[in-house]
N, C-alpha and C positions, 0 to 999 in steps of 0.2 A: 645825770643828764635826763631830762624829761622830753619825751617826744611830743606829748600832748599836755597842754596847760589845763588847769582846773576850769578855766573859762570855757575851753573847748569841750571838756567832759560835760560840764553843766549844759552847754548849748545842745549837745547831742542828746543828752537825757531829757531835756525840756521838749525838744522836737519829738522824740520817741513817745513821751508821755501824751502829747497832743495827738499824735498819729494814732495811738492806741485808743483814743476816745472817740474817734470818728469825726463827724462834722460839727459836734456840739461846741458851744462856747464855754470855756473853763476859766474861772477866776484864777489869776496868777498866784494867789495865795494857796489855792488847792494844789497847783503844780509844785509850789515851793514845799508844801508839807509832804506830798507824795514822794518827791525826789530828794528831799533833804537838802535843798538849795536855799541859802539865805535869801529872803524875799527881796531885799534891795539889790543884791547881786543879780538875782533872776530878772528883775525889772529892767536892769541895764542891758542884760543879755537879750531879753525879749525885744527891746527897742532896736538893737542891731539886727535881729532876725526879721523884724517888721520891715526895716529899711531895705533889707535884702530880698524881700518878697516871699519869704518862707512862711511867715506867720502874719495873721491879721488881727487887729485889735478892734473891739467893739465897746463903745461907751454905754453908760446907763446902768440902771439897777440890775439888769440881767447881763451886764457886760463881762468882758474878759478877753481871752485870746483863743484863737483857733488856728489850726494848720491851714495855710492857704495853698501851699504847693503839694503836689502828689508825692507821697513818701518815696516812690520809685524814681523820682526825678531829683531828689536831694542827695547829691554826692557828698560823702563824708569829707573828701578833699576840699570841697567848697566851704563846708562849715569850718574846717580847720583854718583855711585861708582867711575867712571872715573873722574868726576869733583871735588868731595869733600870727597871721601872715603865712608866708611860704614855709613848707616843711624843711627844716634845717637841723642837722645833727650837730653842727659846730659853726661858729662865726669866724674862725681863723683870725682871732684878734690877739694882739699883744700890746699891752699898755694903751689901750683905746685907739691904736693905729692899726690899719690893715697891714697884715704881715707882708713884708717885701718879697717873701718866698712863695707867695700864694699861687702864682702862675706855674711854677715848676715843682711844687710840693707833691710828691707821689702819694702821700697819705691823703691829701685833699682830693686828689683824683679818685681814689678809692671811696672816700666818703661821699663824693658827688654821685658815684655809681650807686651806692646804697640808697642815698636820698631819692634818686630817680626811681629805683625799684619800689621803695616805700610809697612814693607819690602815686605811682601807677596802681598799686594795690588799693589805696584810698580812693583813687579816681573810679575804680571798678566797684566800689562798695557804696550802697545807698542806705538810707534809713529803712526802706522796705526790707532789705537784706538783713539788717540788724533785728528788725521785728520778727522776721522769720526765724532767725537764730534763737531769739528769745522764746518763741513758741516751742521750738524743738527742745530747748533746754528745760522748759516747764513740763514737757511730756515725759522726759527721762526720769 
């Protein structure tokens, strides 16, 4: 079971990379190299982040991408939803049909409780928080 997809991981890393560079415009190729994200995959992720208003693109010889939103306003939960949809630990599926026991399943009720706790944690976490954690980690 994966809680976060590779696309979500890459999106968070790309945003953090841009946030760490300040207001400057950065070629996507540089972000790709720095973060070890395949360039074509990164470009697709950046298009999604641009549409969401987190990142801005600039054309031309000195073009590239820059962070548009304040790192303190970018919730990790929002990036997760943007990249992979709602946080879910299970789909409760059986042979591609929704389980008929879904409403009364006691395990599902427990899983939903855990999903809600995880979602709240990600709602309270921002890119700025992760950058701060990274600084503390580098100092140690």
